[in-house]
N, C-alpha and C positions, 0 to 999 in steps of 0.2 A: 394184770397186763396193762400196758399203756397202748391205747387203741386210737388210731386216726381214721376218721371218716373223711374221704376226699370227694369234693364235688365242685362243679363249675358254678360261678356266679355270673349270671347273664348280663350282657351290656346291650341295651339299657337295662338297669336292674328292675326286676319286678318280683313280687312275692306270689308265687303260685303254689300248686300242689306239691311240686318237687321240693321247693325251698322249705315248705312246712314239714315235709317228710324228713329231710336231712336233719333239721334241728330237733325233731321229735325222736329220731333214732339216737342222737347224741344224749338227749335227756333220759331216754329209756335205759341205755347202757349205764349211765351214771347213777340212775335211781334204782335199778333192779339188779345190778351186779356189784361185785367188789372192785371192778376195774375202773380205770380213769379213761375218759374218752374226750377227744378234741375234734371239733369240726373245722377242717381246713378247706377254704374255698379260694379258687383263683379266678380272676376275671376272664370271661370267655366271650369272644365275639365270633359270630358266624354269619356275618352279613355279606362276606365276599370270599373269594378263593384264598387270599393271603391271610385274612383274619383267622380263618379256620385252621390253616397250617400253623400259624403262630400259637393258637390256643393248644393244639396238640403238642407242640414243642415245649410249652411251659410246663405241662404236667410230666413230660418225658424227663425234664431236668430237675424236677422237684425231689429233693433228698429228704426222705422220712425214715432213714435207717435207725433213728433213735426211738422209734416206736416198735412195739412187739407185734402189732397186727395193723394192717391197713385195709380198709373197706372202701373200694371204689363203687360209684353209684351210676354214673351217667357219662356218656361221651363228653369230653375226651379224658375223664379222670382215670380211666383204667390204664392209661399210658404210664402210670407210676411204676417204678421198679422197686420191688420189695420182696424179701425172702418169704413173707407170710401174707400174701395178697389174696383177699377174698373179693369177688365181684358180686355186688347186689345190683343187678341190672334193671334199670327202669326202661331204657331203650337206647340204641345208637341213634345217629342222626337219620331219622326215618326218610327224609328227602333224598338220601343217597342209598336207601335200602328199599323197603317194601312200598313206599309211596313215590319212588323215583319216576315211575312210569306216568304219574300224574303231572309231572313237570316237563318231561321231555321223552322222546322215543329214541334218542341217540344212545346206543349201548356201548359203542367203542369209539375211540379216537380215530378219525379218518387217517388212512395210510399216508396221505400226502403231508400230514402234520407231524408225523413221527420222525422228527429230525433233531439232531443236536442233543441238548440236555433233555428235551422231552422224551426222546427215544431212550436215553440212558436211564431216566427215571422209570419209564414204563418197563424196561428190562428188569429193574430191581423188583418191581411189583409182581413180576412173574416168577420170582424165586419161590420154590415150593417150601423148603425148610428155611425159615427166617431166623437170622441171628442178630444180635445187638449191633454188630458191625454193619449189617445191612441197613439198619435203622439210622445209624450215624451217617452212613454214606447218603442215604435218601435225603435226610434233612440238609446235608451239606450241598447236594446238588439242587435242592429246591431253593435254598437261599441264594445260590449262584444264579439260578433261573430268575429269581425275583429282581436281581440287579440287571439282568439282561433281557427283561421281558419285552422291552420295546422292539427287540429283534425278532419277536415271534408274533404270529397272528393273534388278535384278541380272542378269537374263537377258542383257543387253547384254555383260556381262563374263565370260560363260561361257568356260572354257578347257579344252580347245580348243573354239572356236565360230566361227560364220561371220564375226563382226565382227573378231576378232583375225586370222582367216585372210585377210580382205581387206587388212588393214593390212600384214601381213607379206609377202604376195605383192607388194604395191605397193613396199615398201621393197626387197625382193630384186630386183625387176625394174629399179628405178633403179640399185641398186648393181652389178648384173651387166650393165648396158646396155653397148653398144659404146662410148659416150662415156666411161664410167668404168672400162672394163677393156680392157687391151691384148691379153692372151692368155688362153685358156681351157684348163684341164687338168681331167681327172677321174680319180679313183682306179681306176675300172674302166669297162668298156663298159656294165655294168649301170647305173651311176650316170649315165653319159653319155646313155643312151637314155630315161631316165625323163621323163615328160611334165612340162613347165613348169620343169624345173630350170635350163635355160639359155635364152637368147634364141633365137627362131626363126632358123634358118640359121647359128647360131654354129658356127665351126670349132673343135670341141672335140677335143683330143688326149688319149688315154688314156696314163697313166704309172703303171705298177705299182710300188709301193714294196716293197723287201725287208723282211724281218723285222728287228727290232732284234737278234735272236739271230743269230750268224754261224756258229758251229761245229757245224752239224748233222752227224749221223753215221747210218750204217745198220749195225747190228751183228748183230742176230738177229731172229727172227720168232715172238714168244711169245704175244701177246695182242692184243685189239682195243682201240683207244684213241680217246678224244675229249677235247677241252679247250675250254671256253667258259664264259661266264657262265651260271649255272643260272637262266635266265629263259625265259618261255614262247616268245618268238620263235625261240629256239635249238632247240626241240622235242627235248630230250633224252629226253622220255617215249617218243618213237618207237623209240629205240634200246633202252630198257629193255623195252618191250613186244615188240620183235623178239627179244630174248634168250629169250623163252618158246618160240620156235620153233627155237632152236639146241640140238641134242641133245649137242653136243660139250663136253668139259670144258675150256673156254677162258674166260679172264677178259675182262671188259669193264671197263677202267679209265677213270674219269671224273674229270678234273681241273677244278677251278674252284669258285667259291662263287656264291651268288645267292639271290634270294627263293624260288625253287622247290625248294630243296634238300630240305627236310623232306618235301615232297609227293613228290619223286622217290624218296627213300629208302623211303617207304611203298609206292610203286608197285613198287619192286624186290622187295618181299615176301620179304625175307630170302634172296634168291638169293645164295648165297655167292660166286658167280662175278663178281658186280657189285661193284666197289670204288669208293667215293667218296673221292677223294684230297684234296679241299679245295684250298687254295692251295698251289702248288708253285713253287719257285724256278726261275730260268732254267736252272741246271745240271740240276736234276731234270727239267725239261721236255725238255731235250736227250736225256737218258737214256730218258725215256718214249717219245719218238718213235723213238729209235734201235733199241729192242727190240720195237717193235710189229709185228704181222703186217700190219695195215691201219689206216688212220685213218678215222674215221667223222665226217661233218659234214653235218647235215641241217637247217640253219636255214631260215626262210622269207625269201626275197628279200633275202639278205645283200648289203650294199654291195660288199664285197671278200672278206673272209674270210682272215685271216692263217693260220688253222689249215690251210687248203688249201695255202698256199705252204710253211708249215713242214713239213707232212707230206710234201710232194713233194720239198722240199729234203733230207729225210731218206730219200729213195728208198723211200717207202711208197705203195702204191696207195690211192686214196680211194673211199669209198662216199658218194654224195650223192644228192639228189633233183632231179626235173625243175623244181621251183620254188624252188631254193635261191639263185638269183641269181648273185652273183659267182663261186662255185666252178665254175659251168658254163663259165667262160672258160678253165679249165685242165684239167678232168676230161674226157677223151675216152672215151666209153663203150666198154668192153671193150679199151681200150688203156692208159690211165693209171689206170683204175679203173672203177667202175660207176655209172650214173645210173639211179635207179629211182623208182617211184611212192612216195607217202607211206604206203604200206601196210606195217605191221610185218612181215608175212609175206614181202613182196618184199625188204625190207631184210635179213631173216634169211636168205633164200635166197642172197644174195651174201656174207653173213658165212660161211655154211656152205661156199660155193664156195672162198673163200680158205683156210679151215681144211683143206679136203680137197685143195687144189691149191696147196701152198706155193710150188712152183717157179714157177707162173704169177704168184703174188703178187710174187715177187722180180723177174720180168721186167717186170711192169707198173710196179713201183717204180722200176726203172732208167729206163724211158721217162718216168715222171713227173719224175724228177730232170732229165733232158734238157730237158723242157718249161720248167722254171723256173730253170735254172742261171744264165742270163744276167740274171736280175733282181737287180741289185746297186746299191749306192749310187753307185758310179762312173758306171754307165750312167744312173741316175736323174738326177743333177745335170747330166750331159752334155746331156740332153734338156731339162731344166727351165731351165737358165741359158744354155745354148748351148755346143755342143761346142768351139768355139774357145777358150772361157774355162776349159776343164776340163783338169786334169792327167791326161789320159786316155791309157792305153796298153794294148794287148792283152796279156793275161798270156802270157808265153812258156810253151811246153809242155815239161815234163820227163818223160822216161820212165826209170824205174829198173828195172833187171833184176836179179832175185835168185833164189836157190835155195831160199827159204823164205818163208812168209807173215809179215808183220809184225804180224798181228792174230789173236787177242789177244796183246799183247806180254808174253811170259813170260821167255824166255831173254835173255841180254845182247845178242845181235845183234838180236833182235826189238825190244828196248827202244830200241836206238840208231836203227834204221831208222824205227820208228813216231814217235819223239819228234822226230827231225830233219825228216822229210819232212812230217809233219802241220803243222809250223811253216812250212816252205817253201811249203806250199799256200796260205798267206795271200797270198803274192806271185806264185806261179807256179801253173800248171795242172799238177798232179803226178799221174802214174799209176805205180803199182808193178805190174809184171807178173812174177809169180813162177811158177816151175815147182815142183810138189810131188811127193811120193812117190805112187805109183799108187793107194794105198788111201785117199788124201785126196779131199775133195769139191771140185768146181769152186766158185769164189766170185767174186762181183763186188760189192764192198762200197763204200759211200761212208762215209768215216771223218772224223775231225776236220778242220774247215776245208775240206771238200770233197776231201780226199785220197782217191783211188780205189785200191783194192787188188783186182787181178784175179789169181786163183790158178787155174792149169790143171794138172791131174795129168799126170804123164809117161805115155806110151803103154805098153801092156803089153809090146810088143817092147823098148822102152827098159828097162823094169823087169826083164824076164827076163835081159837082157844084164848088167845090174848085179848081179842076184842070183847069176848064174853066176860072175862074176868074184869077187864077195865070198866066195862059197862056196869057191872054189879058194884064195884068198889068206888067208881068215880076217880080212879087214880091212873096216872100215866106210868105203866109198869113194863114197858117194852124190854128194857135191859134186864130187870129183875126176873121176869118170867122165863128168861133163857135158862135159868137154873133148873126148872122143872120140865121145860117143853122144847128145848133146842133139838132133842132127839126126833121130834116130828118133822124136822126139815132134813129129809133124807139126802137130797142133793148136796147140801152143805156138809153133812157128816161124811159123805163119800169122798168129797174133794179134800176135806181136812185129813182124812185117814191117809190118802195117797201122799199129800204134802208132808205130813208128819213122819211117814216112813223114811223119807229122804232127808229130813232135817237133822242138823246137829244140835241146834238150840231152838227151843220153843218158848215164845214169850206170850204170856196171857196179859193183854192190855185191858185192864179192869179184871175183876175176879169172876164175872158172871159166866164166862165160858170155861172156867176151870172144870166144870162137869164133863167136858169133852174127854177127860181122862178115862171115862167109861168106854170110849170108842177107840182111843188111840193108845199105843204103848209108849210110856214115858221112860222105860228102862234105857239106860245108856244115853239118855238125852240130858242136856243142860236145861233146867227149867227156871224161867225167870217170871216173876210176877211184877208187872209194871203198875204201880199204885198211883193213879192220877190224883186220887183223893183217898182218905180213909172212908170207904164206901158205906160202912155201917153207920158212922157218925153222920154222914150226909143223908142217908135214907131213913134213919130211925124216926124222924119227925114227919115224914111224908108218906112212907110206904105201909104204915099200919104194923101192928105187933107181929103178925104171922110172917109177912114178907121181910120185915126188918130182921127177924131171927134167921130167915133163910140167907140173907145177905151176910149176917154175922158168921154163920156156919161156913159158907163157901169162902169168905175172905180169910177166915181162920185156917181153913185147909190149904188154900193157896199160899198163905204166908208160911205155914209149917213145912210144906213139901217143896217149896221153891229153893233152888240153890242160891239165888240172888234176887233181891227185891229193890226196885227203884222207887224212891219216894221223892216228892217235889219240895219237901221242906223238912227241917229238923223237927218241927212241931209234929208233922205226920209220922216221922220216924218214932218219936216218943209215944205217940198214940198206939202204933202197931205193937211196940214193945209191951205197953201196959195192957192192951186188950188181949193179945195173943201170945204173950211171952216169947216173942221172936228174938232170936239171937242177933244182937245189934251188929255183929261183925259181917253179917250177910246183907245188910242194908246199905245201899249206895244212894246218897242224896243227889238227885238229878233235877235241879230246879227247872221251872219253865223258862223259856228264853225268847229271844227276838232276833230277827235277821236285820241288823241295823243297816246293812247295805241296801235293803229294799225299803225300809221305813226311814227316809231321810229326815234330818233335822230341818223343819220347815222354817224358811226365813219369814220375818215379820212382813216384809214388803210383798212377798208372794201371797201370804194370807190376806193382806189388805186388798190386793188386786182382785183376788177371787171373790171375796165378800162384796166388793163393789160391783163386780160383774153380775152377781146374783141378787143385788139389791139388799144386802144385809149389813152395809157399812154402819148404819145407825144402831145396830143391835150388838150386844154381847152374846156370844154363842157358847152354849154349854153342852158338852157331849156325854152321852151314856151309851155303852154297847152291852148287849146281853142276848144270850140265846134263850130258848124256851126251857128254862131250868129253874127249879123252885127258888134258889137263893136270888137269882136275877129277877124273878117275878116279884119277890118280896121287896127288892131294891127299887124296882120301877114303881111299885105301888107307893112306897115311901116318897119318892120324888114327886109323884103326881098329887099326893095328898098333903105333903108338908113343905115342899120347896117351891113348886111352880108359882103358887099364888103370892109368894113373897118377892118374886122377880118378874112382874108382868111385862117389863120392857126388855126381857131377855128371850132369846130363841133357844129352846131345848131341842137338841138333835139326838134322836133315838135310832140306833142301828141294830139290826139283828132280828132273828125269828121271834123275839119277844113281842114285836109289834103285832103279830098275828094273834098271839094269846090275848093281848089287851083288847084288841078290836072284838075278838070273840066274846070277851067277858063284859066289856063296857061300851061297845059299839063304835066309839070315836075318841080321838085324842083332843085335848084342849087346843085352842087356836094358836097358842105360842109354842106348840110342839111340832117339829118337823121330823116325821117318822119315815125311815127308808126301808125297813124290813131287811131281808137277806140280800147282801151285795157280794160281788166277787172282790178279790184282793185289790185290784187296781182301783175299783170304785171306792173301796174303803179308804185307801190312801188319799184319794181326792177329798173325801169327806173330812179327813183329819185336817186338811188345810183350812177348813171353815171354822174350826173350833178354837175359841179363845182360851177355854179351860175345860177340864173333864172332871166328872165326879164318879165316885165308886162307893155308894152307901150300902155295903154288904153287911149282913147281920148273921149269916150262917154259911156253912160250907166248909170244905176241906181243901187241901192242896194250896196252890197259889193261883192268882188271877192273871192270866196272860194279858188281859186288857191294860193292866197297870204298866207293863213293860212296853206295850205298843204306844200308849200315851206319852211315856217319858222319852221313847226313842224319837217320836215325832216332835218333841219339844213342846208338848201341850202341858201347861201347869196343871197339876192334879190334886184333888182333895179326896181323901178316902177315910172310911172308918178303919179302926185297927184290924177288924176281920178282913176287910178288902185288901189290906196291905200285908196280910199274914204270909210268913215264909219268905219275904223279900227283905233284903238288907237296906231298908229305907230309913233315913234319918229325918224325923219330923222337922220341918222348917228349912231343910237343906235340899232334899230331893223331891219332897211332896209335903202337903199338909195332912196330918193325921189327927182326926178329932172324933168325938162321939156324935151320934145322930142329933143330939140336942143343939150342938154348936155348928152344925154343917152350914146352915144359912148364914151364920156370922162369918165363917171362913170364906164362903163364896163372895160375900160383900167385900171382905178385906182384899181378896185377890183381884176382884174387879177394879177396886179403887187404888191399888198399889202396884204401879208399873215395875218398880225396882224388885219387888218380891216375885212378880211374874217372871221377870228375866232371870232371876237367880234360880228359881225352880226349873225353868226351861233348860238352862245350860247344865246344871248339876244333875238333873234327871237323865239327860242324854249321856253324860260322862259315866254315870253309874251303870247304865245299860250296856255300854260298849265294853266296860272293864270287867263286868261280872256275869252278864246274862246273855252272851252271844250263843246261838245254837251251835256254832263250831266248837266252842270251848266245852259245852255240855256234852255234845256227841263224842268228842275226843276222850272225855273221862269214861264214858260208857264203853267205847272201843277198847280202851286200855284194860278195863276190868274184865270184859268178855274174853279178851285174849289171855288174860292171866288165868282165868278159871277153865278156859277151853284147852 
């Protein structure tokens, strides 16, 4: 079918919730169905009596007979005449309907004013069965009245007023009659139930639209948040007044602009906890929702309320009021949030409750997410157009089992897991269930694109067994000991069993948790082994003969029984084939990647400014990043023993948990080492701006080094050993310098002294990353393969 969505374009033009909804509806029909959809908008003014009449007349005369279906949305778009007309109602002009009493108490035109054309028009509006000829006659008389309006009292043309109210009600009733409308939809139950919006006994279906924003997350619980137009119906003043009864040092962040802003700032009375953020971008909005403790939304009789949906999609509880309208269709009192009276003290009491009971806020937030998670564009168009015409398919469920959390993504493994599975979450329902060290906290987070991360600490019994063995061997065996002892963590086993029952695909990220097959049924599941490294080759020099053999055995079994294996390099693929006789056809090379949109190419001017600001202008800065991982420890030891003393005038910047290992072993770093330890992503990107070059002297390990891609994405000229550059399509002298350990100091000196070479590596490295190692490209290949075998 050829489908037209018809909507008003407001004058003066603004982009609000309605405008975003209209464009999103068009995109959804084009993306999720085989139909073609056009959005047709006509300029609409409603600032006075005659502007509104003219707007109704425009839509009445719009000929869209060349379309197979027309979907009208908001007054006066439903004036369209079409054989297959569907109404998806946001609302009529509320100032002439349910909020009319707020503007004036005059219900009828005074008798003394019912003369001439005014009487003739009113007589038409009283016709019970309305025909098109009546509409034609009505417009004819209205435009005649416009020409003769000087002969009539100005009171007739009051806006809003009883005369225009009669006219608009008549036009709406004709447009929305059974004769002119095939199906009725409303944006919410609140809109559906309002008096006079629809014809009596109309069968109105409620269809909730999702937000235009898709990648909501739940990360932390730091402040109270609201977002809306700063206008009186949104009642932001109630939240500001409520803060006077909140004794806690917690911020209230308010996003949005509007005519009440200055008044609200004055009302806040310099309360430093209240922040007015003004206009915020979609990306900023996602972040604001993601880190909020709770979302506050207390409007008067809202039609729908995207803030409610967006907050709940972000797994945040809501605080709203008994008269808020649309939000009440989603907020269940004491379950997904709180519903209170419009008393600032009542609102404050629930604010305080969340501040004092953060764990309860988290639980309510997860229930809130469950409430709205099926509000999607796919489901929306399936109901609006008809499910038979929609490319609709249930998202298959993926369960990923891991020995660490992917969020926040700091180490290389975390980066890989987060970036791949957050992208897979666009096409699949993905849950990562991780077991953590016993001193970590339980987590249940909703991350980018709806990716769920559940983290369950190991039991004390499990932890004590691990500590005892590590104490006797002097080895760090946390992941390896999962093979024999994960069964001691009953809470984790129980959760995995439940999630596995519901999953279509189970992915073992690393082989150590493959022993969970003893507790879960793998029949009729697609089994994937994600090999970050060839773990046996990585562990055999560090874990001792007994535990190395255990790693070999479990990796062999995972490789044999998996339907699909991900490896990060062709080298690792060959190792798996040689070690375990794996069928090469079931191995998919999925290299490590980088998000080049987040790690920008750093300009030389920006680098110099930051170095100057920090007093480092007179030094060359050399970067090394590493986690507490044997190959990284080996590399750092090499740097400190063999490189630093050759470059006393350079500053070596060391980032990552490797700092803590070194201090534990050697107490302190040399004076020309600047060690940062573990940092978050934003801090890491700032540190990249300090680096003139980066080094990666790796001598062992498997898989690929994510740090190499980070360095090149940021435009940091890089020197690596062949092992450090393994698995990456790096050309020596073009993208980076590749050399043996014996020549690394020479290459560092060469790079320091040769500006042309630095610039060459800087640009070429960035180009390589963008063309071959973007996470989007890597995730797309995985999605394609999973769909093929599923």
